[in-house]
C-alpha positions, -999 to +999 in steps of 0.1 A: +000+001-001+028+024+009+042+020-026+009+025-041+005+059-024+042+068-036+033+061-071+000+079-072+017+108-056+043+106-084+014+105-112+001+136-097+031+160-094+033+163-135-003+173-138+002+200-110+033+213-129+013+214-160-015+235-141+010+258-128+026+264-159-008+269-179-029+291-148-033+326-157-048+335-124-021+342-101-039+331-071-051+297-087-011+293-097+002+298-061-026+273-049-014+246-072+022+254-064+014+249-027-003+215-034+029+204-055+053+214-030+030+195-001+028+165-022+066+166-030+074+169+009+048+141+017+064+120-012+098+124+005+086+115+036+069+082+023+102+074+006+122+078+037+095+054+055+096+029+025+133+029+023+140+022+060+117-008+059+136-021+025+104-018+004+123+007-016+157+008-030+170+040-044+188+036-080+227+032-077+243+068-076+256+080-107+293+083-109+309+120-112+318+110-150+280+100-156+267+133-141+292+154-161+283+136-193+247+141-185+252+178-177+272+183-210+246+167-231+217+187-214+235+220-219+239+213-253+201+210-262 
């Protein structure tokens, strides 16, 4: 169940981002931003619980070379 909630929140965050970028009303935009920020904080708390219980294992950390390669590729467009 914990992983299902984690997955559900992961699916919602991009929808909030789309709404934020397409909303003209500043008050509504700020509300969407606040909801997104709250969901991201909740998502991180869930991750910490799942990780501590062994339900979720983060991906292997990237090497310095991998990070630099990706950074270069993204900067080149």
